[in-house]
Short mmCIF file of the C-alpha atoms (twelve columns), coordinates in Angstrom:
data_MODEL
# 
_entry.id   MODEL 
# 
loop_
_atom_site.group_PDB 
_atom_site.id 
_atom_site.type_symbol 
_atom_site.label_atom_id 
_atom_site.label_alt_id 
_atom_site.label_comp_id 
_atom_site.label_asym_id 
_atom_site.label_seq_id 
_atom_site.Cartn_x 
_atom_site.Cartn_y 
_atom_site.Cartn_z 
_atom_site.pdbx_PDB_model_num 
ATOM 1   C CA . UNK A 1   -222.975 56.216 -215.045 1 
ATOM 2   C CA . UNK A 2   -219.442 55.152 -215.985 1 
ATOM 3   C CA . UNK A 3   -217.001 54.201 -213.493 1 
ATOM 4   C CA . UNK A 4   -213.126 54.191 -214.165 1 
ATOM 5   C CA . UNK A 5   -210.124 52.881 -211.969 1 
ATOM 6   C CA . UNK A 6   -207.116 54.048 -212.533 1 
ATOM 7   C CA . UNK A 7   -204.243 52.061 -211.234 1 
ATOM 8   C CA . UNK A 8   -206.215 51.371 -207.814 1 
ATOM 9   C CA . UNK A 9   -205.081 49.806 -204.769 1 
ATOM 10  C CA . UNK A 10  -206.227 48.976 -201.289 1 
ATOM 11  C CA . UNK A 11  -203.617 48.355 -198.486 1 
ATOM 12  C CA . UNK A 12  -204.263 47.565 -194.784 1 
ATOM 13  C CA . UNK A 13  -200.980 48.351 -192.829 1 
ATOM 14  C CA . UNK A 14  -198.489 46.330 -194.522 1 
ATOM 15  C CA . UNK A 15  -200.571 44.146 -196.874 1 
ATOM 16  C CA . UNK A 16  -202.082 45.105 -200.035 1 
ATOM 17  C CA . UNK A 17  -205.392 43.556 -200.588 1 
ATOM 18  C CA . UNK A 18  -205.054 44.432 -204.391 1 
ATOM 19  C CA . UNK A 19  -203.211 46.777 -206.817 1 
ATOM 20  C CA . UNK A 20  -202.692 48.049 -210.022 1 
ATOM 21  C CA . UNK A 21  -206.251 47.657 -210.884 1 
ATOM 22  C CA . UNK A 22  -207.130 49.460 -213.984 1 
ATOM 23  C CA . UNK A 23  -210.722 48.669 -215.131 1 
ATOM 24  C CA . UNK A 24  -213.851 50.798 -216.935 1 
ATOM 25  C CA . UNK A 25  -217.547 50.057 -216.004 1 
ATOM 26  C CA . UNK A 26  -219.709 51.301 -218.485 1 
ATOM 27  C CA . UNK A 27  -223.391 52.413 -218.175 1 
ATOM 28  C CA . UNK A 28  -226.256 49.952 -218.799 1 
ATOM 29  C CA . UNK A 29  -223.879 46.555 -218.446 1 
ATOM 30  C CA . UNK A 30  -223.986 44.206 -215.673 1 
ATOM 31  C CA . UNK A 31  -220.712 43.419 -214.094 1 
ATOM 32  C CA . UNK A 32  -219.993 40.223 -211.800 1 
ATOM 33  C CA . UNK A 33  -217.034 40.692 -209.318 1 
ATOM 34  C CA . UNK A 34  -215.685 37.484 -208.231 1 
ATOM 35  C CA . UNK A 35  -212.979 36.290 -206.261 1 
ATOM 36  C CA . UNK A 36  -211.995 33.798 -203.446 1 
ATOM 37  C CA . UNK A 37  -213.362 34.908 -199.740 1 
ATOM 38  C CA . UNK A 38  -210.799 37.464 -198.426 1 
ATOM 39  C CA . UNK A 39  -209.616 38.549 -201.835 1 
ATOM 40  C CA . UNK A 40  -211.254 41.902 -201.656 1 
ATOM 41  C CA . UNK A 41  -214.618 41.959 -203.234 1 
ATOM 42  C CA . UNK A 42  -216.184 43.798 -200.660 1 
ATOM 43  C CA . UNK A 43  -213.638 46.175 -200.387 1 
ATOM 44  C CA . UNK A 44  -213.811 47.132 -203.974 1 
ATOM 45  C CA . UNK A 45  -217.363 47.588 -203.415 1 
ATOM 46  C CA . UNK A 46  -216.891 49.962 -200.504 1 
ATOM 47  C CA . UNK A 47  -214.605 52.111 -202.962 1 
ATOM 48  C CA . UNK A 48  -217.013 52.180 -205.503 1 
ATOM 49  C CA . UNK A 49  -219.758 53.196 -202.941 1 
ATOM 50  C CA . UNK A 50  -217.425 55.873 -201.582 1 
ATOM 51  C CA . UNK A 51  -217.484 54.035 -198.371 1 
ATOM 52  C CA . UNK A 52  -213.836 53.533 -198.662 1 
ATOM 53  C CA . UNK A 53  -210.953 55.726 -200.391 1 
ATOM 54  C CA . UNK A 54  -208.297 53.841 -202.357 1 
ATOM 55  C CA . UNK A 55  -204.700 53.582 -200.879 1 
ATOM 56  C CA . UNK A 56  -203.610 54.757 -204.415 1 
ATOM 57  C CA . UNK A 57  -204.805 55.570 -207.593 1 
ATOM 58  C CA . UNK A 58  -207.746 57.350 -208.480 1 
ATOM 59  C CA . UNK A 59  -211.658 56.413 -209.096 1 
ATOM 60  C CA . UNK A 60  -213.743 58.506 -211.734 1 
ATOM 61  C CA . UNK A 61  -217.500 58.767 -212.077 1 
ATOM 62  C CA . UNK A 62  -219.024 60.356 -215.005 1 
ATOM 63  C CA . UNK A 63  -222.749 60.640 -215.557 1 
ATOM 64  C CA . UNK A 64  -224.250 61.440 -219.240 1 
ATOM 65  C CA . UNK A 65  -220.160 62.347 -220.075 1 
ATOM 66  C CA . UNK A 66  -220.201 64.614 -216.989 1 
ATOM 67  C CA . UNK A 67  -217.611 64.372 -214.427 1 
ATOM 68  C CA . UNK A 68  -219.143 63.777 -210.786 1 
ATOM 69  C CA . UNK A 69  -217.060 64.519 -207.654 1 
ATOM 70  C CA . UNK A 70  -216.290 61.409 -205.975 1 
ATOM 71  C CA . UNK A 71  -217.753 63.098 -202.725 1 
ATOM 72  C CA . UNK A 72  -220.959 63.613 -204.334 1 
ATOM 73  C CA . UNK A 73  -221.236 60.122 -206.033 1 
ATOM 74  C CA . UNK A 74  -223.268 58.781 -203.597 1 
ATOM 75  C CA . UNK A 75  -226.417 60.721 -204.527 1 
ATOM 76  C CA . UNK A 76  -226.682 58.691 -207.934 1 
ATOM 77  C CA . UNK A 77  -226.151 55.116 -206.263 1 
ATOM 78  C CA . UNK A 78  -227.946 52.583 -204.252 1 
ATOM 79  C CA . UNK A 79  -226.059 49.786 -202.446 1 
ATOM 80  C CA . UNK A 80  -226.402 46.891 -200.092 1 
ATOM 81  C CA . UNK A 81  -224.151 44.660 -198.548 1 
ATOM 82  C CA . UNK A 82  -224.455 42.207 -195.346 1 
ATOM 83  C CA . UNK A 83  -222.471 44.786 -193.059 1 
ATOM 84  C CA . UNK A 84  -225.061 47.348 -193.876 1 
ATOM 85  C CA . UNK A 85  -227.618 47.313 -191.163 1 
ATOM 86  C CA . UNK A 86  -231.327 48.196 -191.437 1 
ATOM 87  C CA . UNK A 87  -232.570 50.491 -188.389 1 
ATOM 88  C CA . UNK A 88  -234.278 47.671 -186.401 1 
ATOM 89  C CA . UNK A 89  -236.449 49.737 -184.257 1 
ATOM 90  C CA . UNK A 90  -238.500 50.971 -187.136 1 
ATOM 91  C CA . UNK A 91  -241.311 48.943 -188.688 1 
ATOM 92  C CA . UNK A 92  -242.039 48.014 -192.070 1 
ATOM 93  C CA . UNK A 93  -243.380 51.179 -193.264 1 
ATOM 94  C CA . UNK A 94  -241.300 53.452 -190.986 1 
ATOM 95  C CA . UNK A 95  -238.314 51.919 -192.961 1 
ATOM 96  C CA . UNK A 96  -239.790 52.758 -196.229 1 
ATOM 97  C CA . UNK A 97  -240.801 55.873 -195.400 1 
ATOM 98  C CA . UNK A 98  -237.492 56.781 -194.122 1 
ATOM 99  C CA . UNK A 99  -235.617 55.370 -197.360 1 
ATOM 100 C CA . UNK A 100 -237.889 57.556 -199.422 1 
ATOM 101 C CA . UNK A 101 -236.477 60.705 -197.696 1 
ATOM 102 C CA . UNK A 102 -233.161 59.905 -199.526 1 
ATOM 103 C CA . UNK A 103 -233.942 58.183 -202.502 1 
ATOM 104 C CA . UNK A 104 -236.087 58.541 -205.372 1 
ATOM 105 C CA . UNK A 105 -237.832 55.245 -206.163 1 
ATOM 106 C CA . UNK A 106 -239.039 53.732 -209.275 1 
ATOM 107 C CA . UNK A 107 -242.201 52.478 -207.872 1 
ATOM 108 C CA . UNK A 108 -244.521 53.490 -204.973 1 
ATOM 109 C CA . UNK A 109 -244.299 52.767 -201.537 1 
ATOM 110 C CA . UNK A 110 -247.371 50.500 -201.822 1 
ATOM 111 C CA . UNK A 111 -245.593 48.513 -204.519 1 
ATOM 112 C CA . UNK A 112 -242.575 48.072 -202.464 1 
ATOM 113 C CA . UNK A 113 -244.427 46.733 -199.397 1 
ATOM 114 C CA . UNK A 114 -246.438 44.092 -201.955 1 
ATOM 115 C CA . UNK A 115 -243.491 43.290 -203.541 1 
ATOM 116 C CA . UNK A 116 -241.898 41.967 -200.238 1 
ATOM 117 C CA . UNK A 117 -244.824 39.424 -199.820 1 
ATOM 118 C CA . UNK A 118 -244.692 39.465 -195.999 1 
ATOM 119 C CA . UNK A 119 -247.455 38.247 -193.987 1 
ATOM 120 C CA . UNK A 120 -249.802 40.603 -192.625 1 
ATOM 121 C CA . UNK A 121 -248.673 40.272 -189.150 1 
ATOM 122 C CA . UNK A 122 -245.230 41.563 -190.190 1 
ATOM 123 C CA . UNK A 123 -246.517 44.833 -191.093 1 
ATOM 124 C CA . UNK A 124 -246.580 46.686 -187.654 1 
ATOM 125 C CA . UNK A 125 -243.357 44.518 -186.415 1 
ATOM 126 C CA . UNK A 126 -240.228 46.275 -185.346 1 
ATOM 127 C CA . UNK A 127 -237.557 44.829 -188.134 1 
ATOM 128 C CA . UNK A 128 -235.518 43.204 -185.285 1 
ATOM 129 C CA . UNK A 129 -237.948 40.598 -185.038 1 
ATOM 130 C CA . UNK A 130 -237.911 40.135 -188.898 1 
ATOM 131 C CA . UNK A 131 -235.429 36.706 -190.044 1 
ATOM 132 C CA . UNK A 132 -232.659 37.298 -191.624 1 
ATOM 133 C CA . UNK A 133 -234.055 36.556 -194.985 1 
ATOM 134 C CA . UNK A 134 -237.008 38.978 -194.632 1 
ATOM 135 C CA . UNK A 135 -234.390 41.729 -193.587 1 
ATOM 136 C CA . UNK A 136 -232.522 40.761 -196.576 1 
ATOM 137 C CA . UNK A 137 -235.582 41.050 -199.118 1 
ATOM 138 C CA . UNK A 138 -236.510 44.404 -197.563 1 
ATOM 139 C CA . UNK A 139 -232.560 45.621 -198.221 1 
ATOM 140 C CA . UNK A 140 -232.984 43.941 -201.669 1 
ATOM 141 C CA . UNK A 141 -236.141 45.989 -202.625 1 
ATOM 142 C CA . UNK A 142 -235.293 49.209 -201.220 1 
ATOM 143 C CA . UNK A 143 -231.779 48.977 -202.831 1 
ATOM 144 C CA . UNK A 144 -232.800 47.718 -206.579 1 
ATOM 145 C CA . UNK A 145 -235.981 49.974 -206.841 1 
ATOM 146 C CA . UNK A 146 -234.240 52.958 -205.956 1 
ATOM 147 C CA . UNK A 147 -234.175 55.256 -209.187 1 
ATOM 148 C CA . UNK A 148 -230.409 55.704 -209.397 1 
ATOM 149 C CA . UNK A 149 -227.712 55.112 -212.182 1 
ATOM 150 C CA . UNK A 150 -225.543 52.672 -210.245 1 
ATOM 151 C CA . UNK A 151 -226.772 49.817 -208.624 1 
ATOM 152 C CA . UNK A 152 -224.418 48.023 -206.234 1 
ATOM 153 C CA . UNK A 153 -225.055 44.451 -204.490 1 
ATOM 154 C CA . UNK A 154 -222.678 42.546 -202.301 1 
ATOM 155 C CA . UNK A 155 -223.411 39.109 -201.780 1 
ATOM 156 C CA . UNK A 156 -227.049 39.929 -202.293 1 
ATOM 157 C CA . UNK A 157 -228.737 36.101 -201.572 1 
ATOM 158 C CA . UNK A 158 -226.595 35.234 -198.651 1 
ATOM 159 C CA . UNK A 159 -229.587 34.510 -196.002 1 
ATOM 160 C CA . UNK A 160 -232.097 33.991 -198.809 1 
ATOM 161 C CA . UNK A 161 -233.903 30.492 -199.392 1 
ATOM 162 C CA . UNK A 162 -234.506 29.003 -203.132 1 
ATOM 163 C CA . UNK A 163 -237.909 30.575 -203.322 1 
ATOM 164 C CA . UNK A 164 -236.487 34.166 -202.256 1 
ATOM 165 C CA . UNK A 165 -233.772 33.609 -204.751 1 
ATOM 166 C CA . UNK A 166 -236.302 33.291 -207.232 1 
ATOM 167 C CA . UNK A 167 -238.062 36.649 -206.020 1 
ATOM 168 C CA . UNK A 168 -234.561 38.454 -206.140 1 
ATOM 169 C CA . UNK A 169 -233.849 37.130 -209.980 1 
ATOM 170 C CA . UNK A 170 -237.160 38.627 -210.929 1 
ATOM 171 C CA . UNK A 171 -236.875 41.691 -209.053 1 
ATOM 172 C CA . UNK A 172 -233.330 42.578 -210.663 1 
ATOM 173 C CA . UNK A 173 -234.809 41.711 -214.343 1 
ATOM 174 C CA . UNK A 174 -237.338 44.207 -213.816 1 
ATOM 175 C CA . UNK A 175 -235.315 47.132 -212.110 1 
ATOM 176 C CA . UNK A 176 -231.748 46.539 -212.542 1 
ATOM 177 C CA . UNK A 177 -231.156 46.745 -216.366 1 
ATOM 178 C CA . UNK A 178 -233.052 49.749 -217.470 1 
ATOM 179 C CA . UNK A 179 -232.677 53.405 -218.570 1 
ATOM 180 C CA . UNK A 180 -228.636 53.120 -218.488 1 
ATOM 181 C CA . UNK A 181 -228.076 51.886 -215.118 1 
ATOM 182 C CA . UNK A 182 -224.813 50.467 -214.344 1 
ATOM 183 C CA . UNK A 183 -225.086 47.084 -212.175 1 
ATOM 184 C CA . UNK A 184 -222.269 45.644 -210.238 1 
ATOM 185 C CA . UNK A 185 -222.843 42.456 -208.634 1 
ATOM 186 C CA . UNK A 186 -220.010 40.798 -205.942 1 
ATOM 187 C CA . UNK A 187 -220.517 37.165 -205.129 1 
ATOM 188 C CA . UNK A 188 -219.496 33.463 -205.477 1 
ATOM 189 C CA . UNK A 189 -222.689 32.586 -206.244 1 
ATOM 190 C CA . UNK A 190 -223.455 31.973 -209.972 1 
ATOM 191 C CA . UNK A 191 -227.274 32.642 -209.302 1 
ATOM 192 C CA . UNK A 192 -226.829 36.305 -208.053 1 
ATOM 193 C CA . UNK A 193 -225.286 37.519 -211.281 1 
ATOM 194 C CA . UNK A 194 -228.667 37.609 -213.152 1 
ATOM 195 C CA . UNK A 195 -227.853 39.918 -216.543 1 
ATOM 196 C CA . UNK A 196 -224.250 39.982 -215.790 1 
ATOM 197 C CA . UNK A 197 -222.365 40.012 -219.128 1 
ATOM 198 C CA . UNK A 198 -219.044 41.200 -217.754 1 
ATOM 199 C CA . UNK A 199 -216.718 39.693 -215.145 1 
ATOM 200 C CA . UNK A 200 -213.817 40.884 -213.188 1 
ATOM 201 C CA . UNK A 201 -211.960 38.639 -211.082 1 
ATOM 202 C CA . UNK A 202 -210.349 40.649 -208.039 1 
ATOM 203 C CA . UNK A 203 -207.991 37.763 -207.407 1 
ATOM 204 C CA . UNK A 204 -206.296 38.681 -210.698 1 
ATOM 205 C CA . UNK A 205 -205.224 41.874 -208.678 1 
ATOM 206 C CA . UNK A 206 -204.299 40.276 -205.421 1 
ATOM 207 C CA . UNK A 207 -200.908 40.774 -203.838 1 
ATOM 208 C CA . UNK A 208 -199.145 39.510 -200.913 1 
ATOM 209 C CA . UNK A 209 -196.807 41.129 -198.710 1 
ATOM 210 C CA . UNK A 210 -195.605 44.597 -199.768 1 
ATOM 211 C CA . UNK A 211 -192.370 46.358 -198.596 1 
ATOM 212 C CA . UNK A 212 -193.564 49.790 -199.412 1 
# 
């Protein structure tokens, strides 16, 4: 998938989070979105995922040179972020089964469960009893292993320990960069940007109070 941002901006009340952002994301590449806390990284990711609309400008999606209606782009992307929650009443298997109803995957259900490397005691527990790190690994596995043309990760290692960061790195190497997939990762942690060759600093488009 290719994404083109044409003069987009996002404003809350009288403050522009960012504005006059012109950028092209090309299929098959990895992009790191950087910026200080509060600079608008997560806001941009939500616009790219369709969770938010820009206050001005236009976002264009193209897949195999065919335009995609922005309202239909969600069918071709997978996205996770700290503010996206799992259904905590589900068990691990129920969560995997639920995800399979909405996304085509690049591996089997059994392979997902094995890649998570959870203890057997966790298999039948509701997810609400998982640690924050275990929940994050599940979110990452379901997102990264989805067979989508656009992968969006916002602060992917926020609750992971060093061993789990290595696990994330290997998963990303195996599933993120193949078949022309576009990968965009927003973070301030350098280890998160495995495979990203391009960088976009959202702070370059940060604006203070606007009068219009």
